[in-house]
C-alpha positions in Angstrom: 0.0 0.0 0.0 1.6 3.3 -1.1 1.7 6.5 0.8 -1.0 8.1 -1.3 -3.5 5.4 -0.5 -2.6 5.6 3.2 -3.1 9.3 3.3 -6.3 9.1 1.3 -7.7 6.6 3.8 -6.7 8.9 6.7 -8.7 11.7 5.1 -11.7 9.5 4.7 -11.6 8.4 8.3 -11.3 12.1 9.3 -14.4 12.9 7.2 -16.3 10.3 9.2 -15.0 11.5 12.6 -16.0 15.1 11.8 -19.4 14.0 10.5 -18.8 15.8 7.2 -20.0 12.6 5.5 -23.4 13.3 6.9 -24.0 17.0 7.0 -22.2 18.1 3.8 -24.3 15.9 1.4 -27.5 17.0 3.3 -26.6 20.7 2.8 -26.1 20.3 -1.0 -29.3 18.2 -1.2 -31.1 21.1 0.5 -29.5 23.6 -1.8 -30.4 21.5 -4.8 -34.1 21.3 -4.0 -34.4 24.9 -2.9 -34.0 26.5 -6.4 -36.6 24.6 -8.4 -39.1 24.7 -5.5 -38.7 28.4 -4.9 -38.8 29.1 -8.7 -42.0 27.2 -9.0 -43.9 28.4 -5.9 -42.5 32.0 -5.4 -45.0 33.7 -7.8 -47.9 32.0 -6.0 -46.5 32.9 -2.6 -45.9 36.6 -3.6 -49.4 36.9 -5.0 -51.0 35.3 -1.9 -49.0 37.6 0.5 -49.7 40.7 -1.6 -53.4 40.0 -2.0 -53.0 40.9 -5.7 -52.3 44.5 -4.9 -49.0 46.3 -5.6 -47.3 43.1 -6.9 -46.6 42.5 -10.6 -45.3 39.1 -11.5 -43.5 38.7 -14.8 -45.3 35.8 -16.6 -42.0 34.6 -18.0 -40.7 34.0 -14.5 -43.2 31.2 -14.0 -42.5 29.9 -17.5 -38.8 29.2 -17.1 -37.5 26.2 -18.9 -36.1 23.3 -17.0 -32.6 24.1 -18.2 -32.8 27.7 -16.9 -33.9 26.5 -13.5 -31.2 23.8 -13.2 -28.6 26.4 -14.4 -29.8 28.8 -11.6 -29.2 26.0 -9.1 -25.5 26.1 -10.1 -25.4 29.9 -10.3 -27.6 31.0 -7.4 -27.1 28.2 -4.9 -23.9 26.2 -5.5 -21.9 29.2 -6.6 -22.8 31.4 -3.7 -23.7 29.7 -0.4 -22.2 26.5 -1.8 -18.7 28.1 -2.3 -18.8 29.4 1.3 -19.7 25.9 2.6 -17.0 24.2 0.7 -14.3 26.6 1.8 -15.4 26.5 5.5 -15.5 22.7 5.4 -11.9 22.4 4.2 -10.2 25.5 5.5 -8.2 23.5 7.9 -7.3 20.8 5.3 -3.5 21.4 5.9 -3.5 24.2 8.5 -4.9 21.8 11.2 -2.0 19.4 10.5 0.5 22.2 10.8 -1.0 23.4 14.1 -1.1 19.9 15.7 2.4 19.0 14.5 1.0 16.1 12.4 2.4 17.6 9.2 5.9 17.7 10.6 5.5 14.1 11.9 4.2 12.8 8.5 7.0 14.5 6.7 9.6 12.7 8.8 8.2 9.5 7.4 9.1 8.2 3.9 6.2 10.3 2.4 6.8 12.5 -0.6 5.3 16.0 -0.2 3.3 15.7 -3.4 1.7 12.4 -2.2 0.6 14.2 1.0 -0.9 17.1 -1.0 -2.5 15.0 -3.7 -4.0 12.6 -1.1 -5.5 15.5 0.7 -7.0 17.2 -2.3 -8.2 14.1 -4.2 -9.9 12.5 -1.2 -11.7 15.8 -0.3 -12.5 16.5 -3.9 -14.1 13.1 -4.4 -16.3 13.5 -1.3 -17.3 17.1 -2.2 -18.0 16.2 -5.8 -20.3 13.3 -4.6 -22.1 15.7 -2.3 -22.6 18.3 -5.1 -23.6 15.5 -7.4 -26.3 14.4 -4.9 -27.7 17.9 -4.7 -27.5 18.3 -8.5 -29.5 15.0 -9.0 -32.1 16.1 -6.5 -32.4 19.4 -8.3 -32.6 17.7 -11.7 -35.5 15.5 -10.7 -37.4 18.4 -9.1 -36.9 20.3 -12.3 -38.3 17.4 -14.4 -41.3 17.2 -12.1 -42.1 20.9 -11.8 -40.7 22.3 -15.1 -39.8 21.1 -18.6 -37.5 18.3 -19.5 -33.7 18.8 -19.5 -31.5 16.8 -21.8 -29.8 14.2 -19.7 -26.5 14.3 -21.7 -26.3 18.1 -21.4 -27.0 17.8 -17.6 -24.2 15.3 -17.2 -21.7 17.4 -19.2 -22.7 20.5 -17.3 -22.0 18.8 -14.0 -18.5 17.6 -15.1 -17.8 21.2 -16.3 -18.9 22.6 -13.0 -16.8 20.0 -11.0 -13.6 21.3 -12.7 -14.4 24.7 -11.1 -14.9 22.9 -7.8 -11.5 21.2 -8.1 -10.0 24.7 -8.4 -11.9 25.8 -5.4 -10.5 23.0 -3.3 -6.9 23.3 -4.6 -6.9 27.1 -4.0 -8.3 26.7 -0.5 -5.6 24.0 0.2 -3.0 26.5 -0.9 -4.3 29.1 1.4 -4.5 26.6 4.2 -0.8 25.9 3.6 0.4 29.5 3.5 -1.8 31.0 6.3 -1.9 29.9 9.9 -5.4 31.3 10.9 -8.5 29.4 9.7 -10.5 32.6 9.8 -8.0 34.3 7.4 -8.0 31.2 5.2 -11.8 31.2 5.0 -12.1 35.0 4.5 -9.4 35.3 1.8 -10.5 32.2 -0.1 -14.2 33.1 -0.1 -13.6 36.7 -1.2 -11.2 35.6 -4.0 -13.5 32.8 -5.2 -16.7 34.9 -5.1 -14.8 37.7 -6.9 -13.8 35.2 -9.7 -17.5 34.2 -10.0 -18.6 37.8 -10.2 -16.1 38.7 -12.9 -17.4 36.0 -15.2 -19.1 37.4 -18.3 -17.6 40.9 -17.9 -14.9 40.4 -20.5 -14.2 37.5 -22.9 -10.4 37.8 -22.3 -10.9 37.6 -18.5 -13.1 34.6 -18.9 -10.4 32.7 -20.7 -8.1 32.9 -17.6 -10.9 32.7 -15.0 -11.6 29.2 -13.7 -15.1 30.3 -12.7 -15.8 30.4 -16.4 -16.3 26.6 -16.2 -19.4 27.4 -14.1 -20.7 29.8 -16.8 -20.0 27.1 -19.5 -22.1 24.6 -17.5 -25.0 27.1 -17.2 -24.8 28.0 -20.9 -24.9 24.3 -21.8 -28.1 23.8 -19.7 -29.8 26.9 -21.1 -28.9 26.9 -24.7 -27.7 23.3 -25.3 -24.4 24.6 -26.7 -21.1 26.1 -25.5 -18.6 28.4 -27.2 -15.5 27.1 -28.8 -13.4 29.0 -26.3 -14.5 26.6 -23.5 -11.7 24.3 -24.6 -9.2 27.1 -23.8 -10.9 27.7 -20.4 -10.6 24.0 -19.6 -6.9 24.0 -20.3 -6.2 27.2 -18.4 -8.2 25.9 -15.4 -6.2 22.7 -15.3 -3.0 24.8 -15.5 -4.2 27.0 -12.6 -5.0 23.9 -10.5 -1.5 22.6 -11.2 -0.1 25.9 -10.2 -1.9 26.0 -6.9 -0.6 22.4 -6.2 2.9 23.4 -7.1 2.8 26.4 -4.8 1.5 24.3 -2.0 4.2 21.7 -2.6 6.9 24.4 -2.7 5.7 26.1 0.4 5.7 22.9 2.5 9.1 21.9 1.1 10.7 25.3 1.8 9.4 25.3 5.4 11.5 22.2 6.0 8.6 19.9 6.8 9.9 17.4 4.3 12.7 15.0 5.2 16.2 16.3 5.3 
């Protein structure tokens, strides 16, 4: 059994001990069902509360397509509150090991630095991706029931596109967790930066090419229009490069701090 497998198993055990394996999927399931339910019933609720006076409801709001509603699940739920929840859940991914002395202990073993980092990121990514996937599936079935049909192939491709953005979120937070010593600072800086990336999407085509959050936009476009721009291939490559860069910085920082074996 190699060091990567051992470290990945350690992370899985920690997920169980911290009960993340229970509450994180439940949170994303709740977020997934919230958008289609609110989109469907909000006009009725507003009309009932307003008594028909002073409230004008856009008819097109109640006639949203299934793809638009599913896309809004990604954009309005997963890309806002979802980002905050992901960051908060993993802000101590490496910082906690530094604070407890576990990182220094692990690095005195025959464990390559990159195996430690990859084990951390991949194990947390698989778990978070599964949690998001559960929430997305719940949202998909609610959309099918309450709205129009959504092409299954497009829904699957959109999810994979979005999960590439999620991988960047995790790798960036891991980098911040390595560089900073305060979990509050890790969470604050990561959330501000990642939400800023999401807010910049669509403002400029050039920025979108180097913005990993453009993968979320591509997922939403695929759900709404059924097509994506040719530039999405460039965004995929750039996002993968940026993920690799964050992992490289994390590896360099741990090595330069003499945590690794002499």
